[in-house]
C-alpha positions in Angstrom: 22.1 4.4 19.9 23.4 1.1 21.3 21.6 -1.8 22.9 21.1 -2.2 26.6 23.4 -4.6 28.3 22.6 -8.3 27.8 24.1 -11.8 28.4 25.2 -13.8 25.4 24.5 -17.5 25.1 25.5 -19.7 22.1 23.2 -22.7 21.7 24.9 -26.0 20.6 21.6 -27.5 19.3 17.9 -26.8 18.8 17.2 -28.7 22.0 19.7 -26.6 23.9 18.1 -23.4 22.6 14.7 -24.7 23.8 16.2 -25.4 27.2 17.8 -22.0 27.5 14.5 -20.3 26.5 12.7 -22.3 29.1 15.3 -21.5 31.8 15.6 -17.8 31.1 12.0 -17.0 30.4 10.6 -13.8 28.9 13.9 -12.0 29.3 15.5 -14.1 26.6 15.4 -13.8 22.8 16.7 -15.9 20.0 19.1 -14.2 17.5 20.1 -15.5 14.1 20.4 -13.0 11.2 19.6 -10.2 13.6 18.2 -7.9 10.9 15.1 -7.1 12.9 16.0 -7.7 16.5 19.3 -5.8 16.5 17.7 -2.7 15.0 15.0 -2.8 17.7 17.7 -3.3 20.4 19.7 -0.3 19.0 16.6 1.9 19.4 15.8 0.4 22.8 12.5 -0.9 21.5 13.6 -4.3 22.6 15.7 -4.9 25.8 16.3 -8.6 26.2 18.5 -9.5 29.1 19.7 -12.6 27.4 20.4 -13.4 23.7 20.5 -17.0 22.6 22.6 -17.3 19.4 21.3 -20.1 17.1 23.3 -18.9 14.0 25.6 -22.0 13.9 23.0 -24.8 13.9 23.4 -26.6 10.5 20.3 -28.6 11.1 18.2 -25.5 10.6 19.7 -24.6 7.2 18.7 -26.0 3.8 16.1 -26.4 1.1 14.7 -29.8 0.2 11.9 -31.2 -1.8 9.9 -34.0 -0.3 7.3 -35.2 -2.8 5.1 -32.3 -3.7 6.2 -30.3 -0.6 9.1 -27.9 -0.2 10.9 -27.7 3.2 13.0 -24.7 4.0 15.1 -24.6 7.2 14.5 -21.7 9.6 18.1 -20.4 9.3 18.1 -20.4 5.5 18.7 -16.8 4.3 16.5 -14.9 1.9 19.4 -14.7 -0.5 19.8 -18.5 -0.5 16.2 -18.8 -1.7 16.6 -16.0 -4.2 19.4 -17.8 -6.0 18.0 -21.3 -5.6 16.6 -23.2 -8.5 13.2 -24.2 -7.1 11.7 -25.1 -10.5 8.4 -23.7 -11.7 6.4 -25.2 -8.8 8.0 -22.8 -6.2 9.6 -20.1 -8.4 7.4 -17.6 -6.7 9.5 -17.8 -3.6 12.7 -16.9 -5.4 11.0 -14.2 -7.4 9.6 -12.6 -4.3 13.0 -12.2 -2.5 13.8 -9.1 -4.6 11.3 -7.2 -2.4 13.1 -8.1 0.9 15.1 -5.1 1.9 18.5 -4.7 0.3 21.1 -7.3 -0.7 23.0 -7.1 2.7 19.8 -7.7 4.5 18.8 -10.7 2.3 22.3 -12.1 2.8 22.1 -12.1 6.6 18.4 -12.2 7.3 16.7 -15.6 7.9 13.3 -17.0 7.0 12.6 -18.1 10.5 13.5 -14.7 11.9 11.1 -13.0 9.5 8.3 -15.4 10.4 8.9 -15.0 14.2 9.1 -11.2 13.9 5.6 -11.4 12.3 5.5 -8.0 10.5 2.3 -7.8 8.6 4.1 -6.5 5.5 6.8 -9.2 5.6 7.0 -11.1 2.3 7.4 -14.5 4.0 4.4 -14.0 6.3 2.2 -13.2 3.3 3.5 -16.1 1.2 3.1 -18.5 4.0 -0.6 -17.6 4.4 -1.2 -17.5 0.7 0.3 -21.0 0.0 -1.2 -22.8 3.0 2.3 -23.3 4.6 2.9 -24.6 8.1 5.7 -24.1 10.5 7.5 -26.9 12.3 8.5 -25.8 15.8 10.3 -27.5 18.6 9.5 -26.7 22.2 9.6 -28.1 25.8 6.7 -30.4 24.9 8.2 -31.7 21.7 7.6 -30.9 18.0 4.3 -29.5 16.6 3.1 -27.9 13.4 1.5 -24.4 13.3 -0.6 -23.6 10.2 0.4 -20.2 8.8 -3.2 -19.2 8.9 -3.0 -19.4 12.7 0.5 -18.2 13.2 0.1 -14.4 13.0 -2.1 -13.1 15.8 -1.5 -9.4 16.0 1.2 -6.8 15.6 4.5 -8.7 16.0 2.5 -11.4 17.8 2.6 -15.1 17.0 1.2 -18.5 18.1 4.6 -19.6 19.3 4.5 -20.8 22.9 7.2 -20.0 25.5 10.4 -21.9 24.7 9.5 -22.8 21.1 11.9 -22.5 18.2 11.0 -22.5 14.5 12.7 -25.4 12.8 11.4 -25.1 9.3 8.6 -23.9 7.1 6.8 -26.3 4.8 5.0 -25.4 1.6 2.8 -28.5 1.1 1.8 -28.0 -2.5 3.1 -26.6 -5.8 2.2 -23.0 -6.7 3.2 -22.5 -10.3 0.7 -19.6 -10.9 1.5 -17.3 -7.9 3.1 -13.9 -7.5 3.7 -11.2 -4.9 4.3 -7.5 -5.5 4.3 -4.5 -3.3 4.7 -0.7 -3.0 7.1 1.2 -0.8 8.0 4.9 -1.0 11.7 3.9 -1.4 13.1 0.6 -2.6 14.0 -1.6 0.3 11.6 0.2 2.7 8.7 -1.6 4.5 5.8 -2.0 2.1 2.8 0.3 2.5 0.7 -2.4 0.8 1.7 -5.8 -0.6 -0.4 -8.2 -2.7 0.2 -11.9 -3.0 -1.9 -13.8 -5.5 -2.4 -17.5 -6.3 -4.4 -18.0 -9.5 -4.9 -21.7 -8.5 -5.6 -24.5 -10.9 -8.3 -26.8 -12.0 -7.3 -29.1 -9.2 -7.3 -26.5 -6.4 -10.3 -24.3 -5.5 -11.7 -24.8 -9.1 -9.3 -22.1 -10.3 -10.6 -19.4 -8.0 -7.9 -16.9 -7.3 -6.6 -16.4 -3.7 -5.3 -13.1 -2.5 -3.4 -12.2 0.7 -2.8 -8.5 1.4 -0.2 -7.1 3.7 -0.1 -3.6 5.2 -3.8 -3.1 5.6 -4.1 -4.7 9.0 -1.9 -5.9 11.9 -1.7 -9.4 10.3 -1.8 -10.7 6.7 -5.3 -10.6 5.3 -6.9 -13.3 3.2 -9.4 -11.7 0.8 -11.8 -13.4 -1.5 -13.8 -12.0 -4.4 -16.3 -14.7 -4.9 -16.5 -17.6 -7.3 -17.4 -15.5 -10.3 -13.8 -15.3 -11.2 -12.3 -18.5 -12.5 -8.9 -18.5 -14.2 -9.2 -21.9 -15.7 -12.5 -21.7 -17.5 -12.2 -18.4 -19.3 -9.7 -15.5 -19.5 -9.9 -13.4 -16.3 -10.4 -9.7 -16.4 -7.8 -8.9 -13.8 -8.8 -5.3 -13.5 -12.4 -6.3 -12.6 -11.1 -8.9 -10.1 -8.7 -6.4 -8.5 -11.6 -3.9 -8.2 -13.7 -6.6 -6.4 -10.8 -7.4 -4.0 -10.2 -3.7 -3.2 -13.9 -3.2 -2.6 -14.0 -6.1 -0.1 -10.8 -5.2 1.8 -11.4 -3.6 5.2 -9.1 -0.6 5.3 -9.0 2.3 7.8 -7.5 5.7 7.6 -4.2 6.1 9.4 -2.0 9.1 10.2 -0.4 10.1 6.9 -2.1 7.4 4.8 -5.7 7.5 3.9 -7.9 4.4 3.4 -8.6 5.7 -0.1 -4.9 5.8 -1.0 -4.3 2.3 0.3 -7.4 0.9 -1.5 -6.0 2.4 -4.7 -2.7 0.6 -4.1 -4.6 -2.7 -3.4 -6.4 -2.4 -6.7 -3.2 -1.7 -8.7 -1.1 -4.3 -7.0 -3.6 -7.1 -7.1 -4.0 -6.6 -10.9 -0.2 -6.4 -11.3 0.3 -9.6 -9.3 -2.4 -11.4 -11.3 -0.7 -10.6 -14.5 2.7 -11.7 -13.2 1.2 -14.9 -11.9 -0.5 -15.6 -15.2 2.7 -15.1 -17.1 4.8 -17.4 -14.8 
């Protein structure tokens, strides 16, 4: 299929994109890499009357370190992060990119687009919640920060207000002992379950592991397994920890996928992510 008719606009700046969004209202959508929106338009699942192209805005591209924090521009591609030398503090971001679709998708798709699309299985959404990231957005009222923990509000729903544009995502702290893994029926497909784990350190959460699960709910789910598991005091039994996480996860039966099956995937993937994080 082909998309319904639309009017094309090319924004010359972030401010101009904000103005166009405000002027055109709910009938307008931003387009950058287009890896999610164009597919939805082709299937007539989305029918915007106006497309605002922000592809050519250099101020939204780039990766920079500011103190302990890592700033990534919204138009930075998945592939750019995959091949970047982020050092041990943020290597989890580069390692995770192998799970994002296929190489052509990673080459065109953007981080800001993935976050704005807000698929609960999307790698960037889960990493953002796991690592306490926040999004810098610009809108009619100026610039504000949205914590990732408050960004994703439902299936493909976000905390973005009308007219707001994602400028960058900021990871405020190093995460040298983190990993994400997932399972899909075919490589490059959307994950049935994903598990992102941060084993922490003796300076954060007293070493208590943090887990974010994708695919079990309409938004990324932060799961805790209590303070009995501490990765800095004694070697962790990752299998026992994964079992505790799987037991606490709230999972429902869905058409074609039982809760029991997904819970088994959670158990396996959390253990696998823990081992990968520990070996980082």
